[in-house]
C-alpha positions in Angstrom: 155.2 -60.4 -144.9 155.5 -58.8 -141.3 151.8 -59.5 -140.4 152.1 -63.0 -141.6 155.4 -63.4 -139.2 153.5 -61.9 -136.2 150.5 -64.2 -136.8 153.1 -67.2 -137.2 154.7 -66.1 -133.7 151.5 -65.8 -132.1 150.1 -68.9 -132.9 153.6 -70.6 -131.8 153.5 -69.2 -128.5 149.9 -69.9 -128.2 150.3 -73.4 -129.0 153.5 -73.6 -126.6 151.4 -72.0 -123.7 148.6 -74.4 -124.6 150.9 -77.6 -124.5 152.6 -76.4 -121.3 149.5 -76.1 -119.5 148.1 -79.5 -120.3 151.2 -81.1 -119.4 151.1 -79.1 -116.2 147.6 -80.6 -115.8 148.4 -83.6 -117.1 151.1 -84.0 -114.3 148.8 -83.3 -111.9 146.6 -85.5 -112.7 149.1 -88.2 -112.9 150.2 -87.4 -109.4 146.9 -87.4 -107.9 146.0 -90.8 -109.7 149.5 -92.4 -108.8 147.9 -92.4 -104.9 145.7 -95.6 -104.4 143.5 -96.0 -101.8 141.7 -98.9 -100.1 139.0 -98.6 -97.2 138.0 -101.1 -94.6 135.2 -101.4 -92.1 135.7 -103.7 -89.1 132.6 -104.8 -86.7 133.1 -106.8 -83.6 130.7 -109.9 -82.3 127.9 -111.0 -84.7 126.2 -113.7 -82.1 122.9 -115.1 -83.0 121.2 -115.7 -79.5 117.9 -118.1 -79.4 115.4 -114.8 -79.4 117.0 -113.9 -82.6 116.6 -117.0 -84.2 113.1 -117.0 -82.7 112.4 -113.0 -83.9 113.7 -113.8 -87.2 111.4 -117.0 -88.2 109.2 -116.8 -90.8 107.8 -119.9 -91.2 108.9 -124.1 -90.8 112.4 -123.7 -91.2 112.2 -120.3 -93.0 114.2 -117.5 -91.3 115.0 -113.7 -92.4 117.6 -111.9 -90.9 118.2 -109.3 -93.5 115.9 -106.2 -91.8 118.2 -106.5 -88.4 120.9 -104.7 -90.9 118.7 -102.3 -93.0 119.4 -98.8 -91.0 123.2 -99.8 -91.0 123.3 -101.5 -94.6 124.4 -98.2 -96.2 127.5 -97.9 -93.9 128.9 -101.3 -94.5 128.5 -101.2 -97.9 130.4 -97.9 -98.5 133.8 -99.8 -98.0 135.8 -101.5 -100.2 136.0 -104.4 -98.0 133.8 -105.0 -94.5 135.0 -107.8 -91.8 133.2 -109.0 -88.7 133.5 -111.9 -86.2 131.0 -114.6 -86.7 130.8 -116.1 -83.1 128.4 -118.5 -84.1 128.5 -122.0 -85.9 126.1 -122.7 -89.2 125.9 -126.4 -89.0 122.8 -126.9 -90.7 119.4 -127.6 -88.6 120.3 -131.1 -88.5 122.5 -130.2 -85.6 119.5 -128.5 -83.9 119.6 -124.3 -84.2 120.1 -123.0 -80.8 121.9 -119.9 -78.6 124.0 -119.9 -76.1 126.1 -122.0 -75.0 126.3 -124.3 -78.0 125.3 -121.8 -80.7 124.1 -123.1 -84.4 122.5 -120.6 -86.4 120.3 -120.9 -89.9 122.2 -120.1 -93.0 120.1 -117.4 -93.7 122.0 -115.3 -91.0 124.9 -115.6 -93.8 122.5 -114.5 -96.8 121.7 -111.3 -94.4 125.5 -110.7 -93.9 126.2 -110.7 -97.4 123.2 -108.7 -98.3 124.4 -106.2 -96.0 127.6 -105.7 -97.2 130.1 -107.8 -95.4 132.9 -109.7 -97.2 135.0 -111.7 -94.8 133.7 -113.4 -91.5 136.0 -114.5 -88.6 135.8 -118.0 -87.5 138.3 -118.5 -85.1 136.7 -117.9 -81.6 135.9 -119.5 -78.2 132.7 -120.9 -79.8 134.3 -122.1 -83.6 133.7 -125.8 -81.9 130.3 -125.8 -80.4 129.3 -128.5 -83.6 132.9 -130.2 -83.3 134.8 -130.7 -86.5 131.5 -131.2 -88.9 130.7 -127.9 -87.7 133.6 -126.0 -88.6 133.9 -127.5 -92.0 130.3 -127.0 -92.5 130.6 -123.3 -91.7 133.6 -122.5 -93.9 131.6 -124.1 -96.7 128.4 -122.1 -96.2 130.4 -118.9 -95.5 131.9 -119.6 -99.2 128.8 -120.5 -101.0 127.4 -117.1 -100.2 130.3 -115.4 -101.5 132.0 -114.5 -98.6 135.7 -115.3 -97.0 136.4 -117.0 -93.7 139.5 -116.5 -92.1 140.6 -118.3 -88.6 139.6 -121.7 -89.3 140.5 -123.8 -92.4 139.8 -127.3 -93.6 143.2 -128.8 -94.0 147.1 -127.9 -93.3 147.6 -126.8 -96.7 144.3 -124.3 -96.1 145.6 -123.3 -93.0 149.1 -122.3 -94.2 148.0 -120.4 -97.0 147.7 -116.8 -95.6 144.9 -114.9 -96.9 146.3 -111.8 -99.2 143.5 -109.6 -100.5 144.4 -107.2 -103.3 142.2 -104.1 -103.5 142.9 -100.9 -106.1 146.4 -102.0 -106.1 147.1 -102.7 -102.3 147.7 -106.3 -101.1 146.2 -106.4 -97.3 146.7 -109.8 -95.4 144.4 -111.0 -92.8 145.7 -113.2 -90.0 143.0 -114.2 -87.2 143.3 -116.2 -84.0 141.3 -117.2 -80.8 142.3 -117.5 -77.3 140.6 -120.7 -76.6 137.9 -122.8 -77.5 135.5 -123.1 -74.4 137.9 -125.9 -73.2 137.3 -128.2 -76.5 140.1 -130.3 -77.3 141.5 -130.6 -81.0 143.6 -133.7 -81.8 147.5 -132.7 -82.8 146.9 -133.8 -86.1 144.0 -131.5 -86.4 145.5 -128.4 -85.0 144.8 -126.7 -88.4 141.1 -126.7 -87.9 141.4 -123.2 -85.7 143.8 -120.6 -85.4 144.6 -120.6 -81.6 147.0 -117.5 -80.6 150.6 -118.7 -80.6 153.5 -116.6 -80.6 155.5 -118.9 -82.7 152.5 -119.3 -85.3 151.5 -115.8 -85.4 155.4 -115.1 -86.2 155.2 -117.4 -88.8 152.2 -116.4 -90.5 153.4 -112.8 -90.6 156.8 -113.7 -92.2 154.7 -115.8 -94.6 152.2 -112.6 -95.6 155.2 -110.5 -95.9 156.7 -112.9 -98.3 153.6 -112.7 -100.1 154.4 -109.1 -101.0 151.7 -107.7 -98.4 151.8 -104.2 -97.9 149.5 -104.1 -94.6 149.2 -107.1 -92.4 146.2 -107.0 -90.1 145.5 -109.2 -87.1 142.3 -109.9 -85.8 142.3 -111.4 -82.3 139.7 -112.9 -80.0 141.0 -112.5 -76.4 140.3 -110.5 -73.2 138.1 -110.5 -70.1 134.2 -110.6 -71.0 132.6 -107.4 -70.1 135.7 -105.6 -68.8 136.2 -102.0 -70.8 139.9 -102.1 -70.4 142.5 -104.6 -72.0 144.0 -106.8 -69.6 148.0 -107.9 -69.5 147.6 -110.7 -71.6 145.7 -108.8 -74.3 148.4 -106.2 -74.3 151.6 -108.7 -73.9 150.1 -110.5 -77.6 149.5 -107.3 -79.1 153.0 -106.0 -78.3 154.7 -109.2 -79.4 152.3 -109.0 -82.5 153.8 -105.7 -83.5 157.5 -106.7 -82.8 156.7 -109.5 -85.2 155.5 -107.0 -87.8 151.9 -106.5 -87.4 150.5 -103.2 -89.1 146.7 -103.1 -87.7 145.0 -105.0 -84.7 141.5 -105.4 -84.1 140.3 -107.2 -81.2 136.8 -109.0 -79.8 135.1 -111.4 -77.2 134.9 -109.1 -74.3 131.5 -108.0 -75.6 131.8 -104.6 -74.9 133.9 -101.5 -76.2 137.7 -101.2 -75.2 140.1 -98.4 -76.4 142.1 -97.9 -79.1 145.8 -97.1 -78.9 148.6 -96.2 -81.4 152.0 -97.7 -81.2 155.4 -96.7 -82.9 157.1 -99.6 -84.3 160.1 -99.8 -86.2 159.0 -103.6 -87.7 156.0 -102.3 -89.3 155.9 -100.9 -92.9 153.8 -98.0 -91.3 155.4 -95.9 -88.9 152.3 -96.3 -86.3 150.0 -99.7 -85.3 146.5 -98.8 -84.9 145.2 -101.4 -82.3 141.6 -101.7 -81.3 141.2 -103.9 -78.4 137.6 -104.8 -79.0 134.9 -103.5 -80.9 132.2 -104.5 -78.8 129.1 -106.5 -79.8 127.7 -105.5 -83.2 124.6 -107.8 -82.8 123.8 -110.0 -79.8 120.7 -110.1 -77.5 122.7 -109.5 -74.3 121.0 -106.2 -73.1 122.8 -104.4 -70.2 124.8 -101.5 -70.7 127.9 -101.5 -72.4 127.1 -104.7 -73.9 124.1 -103.6 -76.2 126.8 -101.3 -78.1 129.5 -101.4 -80.9 131.3 -99.4 -83.5 131.8 -99.4 -87.0 135.4 -98.9 -87.5 136.6 -97.5 -90.7 140.3 -97.5 -92.0 141.6 -96.1 -94.9 145.3 -97.0 -96.2 146.9 -95.0 -98.9 149.8 -96.0 -101.2 151.9 -93.9 -103.3 152.9 -95.3 -106.8 156.3 -93.7 -106.8 157.4 -94.6 -103.4 155.6 -97.5 -102.9 154.9 -96.7 -99.3 151.8 -97.2 -97.4 150.1 -95.2 -94.8 147.3 -95.1 -92.6 145.8 -92.1 -93.9 142.1 -91.9 -92.3 140.2 -93.2 -89.5 136.7 -92.7 -88.5 133.9 -94.5 -86.5 130.2 -95.1 -86.3 128.6 -95.8 -82.8 126.2 -98.4 -82.5 123.3 -99.6 -80.5 120.9 -102.9 -80.6 117.5 -102.5 -80.5 114.8 -105.4 -79.4 111.4 -104.8 -79.6 108.1 -104.4 -81.5 108.1 -102.3 -84.5 105.8 -102.2 -87.7 107.2 -105.4 -89.0 106.5 -107.6 -85.9 109.2 -108.5 -83.0 112.5 -107.5 -84.1 116.1 -106.7 -83.6 117.8 -103.9 -85.4 121.0 -102.3 -85.5 121.0 -98.4 -85.2 123.5 -95.8 -85.4 123.3 -94.6 -82.2 124.9 -90.9 -83.4 121.4 -89.3 -83.9 123.0 -87.1 -86.1 123.2 -89.4 -88.8 119.2 -89.5 -89.0 117.5 -87.4 -87.5 114.3 -88.7 -88.2 113.9 -90.9 -84.5 112.1 -94.1 -85.3 108.5 -94.4 -84.2 109.2 -97.5 -82.6 111.6 -96.0 -79.9 110.1 -96.0 -76.7 111.1 -93.5 -74.1 113.6 -96.0 -72.6 114.8 -97.0 -76.1 115.9 -93.5 -76.8 117.5 -93.3 -73.7 119.5 -96.1 -73.6 120.5 -95.8 -77.4 121.8 -92.3 -76.1 123.8 -93.5 -73.1 125.0 -95.7 -75.3 126.1 -93.2 -77.7 127.4 -91.5 -74.5 129.5 -94.3 -72.9 131.3 -94.7 -76.6 132.1 -91.2 -76.7 133.9 -91.4 -73.2 135.5 -94.9 -74.0 136.3 -94.4 -77.7 136.5 -90.6 -78.8 139.1 -89.0 -76.9 141.5 -91.9 -77.5 140.1 -91.5 -81.3 140.7 -87.2 -81.4 144.5 -88.2 -79.8 145.2 -90.8 -82.3 144.0 -88.3 -85.3 146.3 -85.6 -83.8 149.5 -88.0 -84.0 148.4 -89.0 -87.5 148.4 -85.3 -88.7 151.6 -84.8 -86.5 153.5 -87.9 -88.5 152.3 -86.4 -91.8 154.1 -83.3 -90.9 157.6 -84.8 -90.0 
């Protein structure tokens, strides 16, 4: 009987410790599972000058832009959502394909963007009206046809007032977009809905509408600044400060066609304790060949949300510097976007000449100087905030 009692007691104790251990493991797993994360990749200007159209031509009215993105596709596809500024119109061949100053690009450009991982295209920029109202409407239609979303231009007032909120992994992201102007083009008062132009009252109203839709993060993509200037001007700073005061959580910029700095602002109005601002991400793709304009970045942002407190935080940032190659490869004349960080791909492309390699490295060093130090400061600030 005594032996049976000992055996029974041992069994009970074993079951107890097994149950407690399993319970603790379950709680730990539950704790880990409760954290929701979303990753976003942003790039700057996606342009299409005439040489790009010519290089992509494969026959009469036939184009292939997909090879342009082959070296960065894996980075663009990693994020939950990838966003860039489409600085051209997709109006159809009846409007004649052309580059600067009045852009109109074959629809195959959109096919390449979709194939390389883009999900959302910003369409409010100074070239939005290059083919008038019909160009805007056709561009929206074609973006949607290729399974992507457009932000910044709209086909009705109702469409414009319906702020876009994307729910990914349980985190709601609102995305707003505005441009400083339209190259002097005029929109009648009853068609102002076509393009979002920077207006503080409109921005304030849209942020409020985003919050009413329960957005965890409100992101704004501004098309603003002075072309080829590597520092933000007073107008950019003023608009950024207003948007932050209205409650923006993340601000991305384009238009200068060169990289401008990152900054981190404290904000009591934001759901986050700090607002990240990237004033300009440079040219991701264009025919602009001079120093600084042939470079861009893929900026990666991570937000994390806790299931219990429902608080969202900017949990990580990283970036990949890029450089645009133009020249002859084994495929013929090509534009190819390359990571300028040579540590990402140690096999140098055979088609890179000594001059090309020098420009690629110069581009990387320029980005390091203008972007990396600010980035390091941001990472340090983020770590400090986590320990408060």
